[in-house]
Steps between C-alpha positions, in 0.01 A plus 500: 500500500623197291534194728690187416286195564557115540195299408441157659244287344516127389286560190680633200193649342410699823862624519456634142190682589654649816800601292266697267294646794804610686700644210198694372528710824862588463650228725785283391511121552842383599404127546236241474489194717297186478577383857630620831861379450525676165347808654762516792779455236364782280446718801862468598605572142270785403421692818152608401299763680199277554373139415161399379444154626197314356290268720457178327435134577862430398628783717307402817696730731555830329519668838799298605670610181401856573648470840836356363527771240457768769736364761774355267497754230309821634220450230138582573231282330158556371287189490288436194204276578188369365289560824513756772378299805579640846705181592720543207555864564577460860747220411667718232526795755669259750744378251608860410314555182485868425202507262214285381356508163204285365509379142420619238735793596447837346816667395464825687382327824793252478746794453359691784511182721864430406600854596321494818665165578844652445422806708361292789790258490741794517315634805513152664875480444553858636302397819709187539819696474355748763407213740843353461662839587269533802574147615872563492459831687300322764751216519781758529319690770443184709871418460599847624254476793640155596856621461432807724349269760799271492741789548290651775496160681864422447650837562241655725448797291190717430295433170634835364853388577453170336349657176778754495768222502314320224486817291860604571619157389286529186653836414859389586473188281276655238270206522124504559391508862307174432815319416658631820199381697501151346876471592413591857234248500723226344776570751251489793388162358844361466601601851178345638354834608171423332299187447 
């Protein structure tokens, strides 16, 4: 699969070598940046599939750039570095780097790492979406339980009757039951029924 790639390296000669290496395996460069600000601007303009961020003395915090690319633009990053020490790998992982390649990079290995980074990043995004859905579901259930409790206390009805009232109102108004529950809770708070 042809991937679109953003290269971030302050050194023009290394960017040129990366361009040759990446295009030789069928990838397409959509931007080259010398610094993090330029990288963020190009990421917004080109929407690459993945970024290759070179670790360099001039780019002392490539993991921070990788984190920004991921959170602000949804772009995974692969870190290209001269050494693979465990501290650097751990720091890169904490920053959200999806791949780690030690220079000099082999074309086939770099291509495989980029592909794996994109796949893993998509898995992470899918898990984050699933977590958000579960979080909202749990919050909704808590609201419904609280509203049932308020109705049971206020109107002296059974749990089944309180739930039936919420469900009926939801069907009558064609609004989700969680919205009805939130309205019951808000009304109880306004009237001073809850603390």
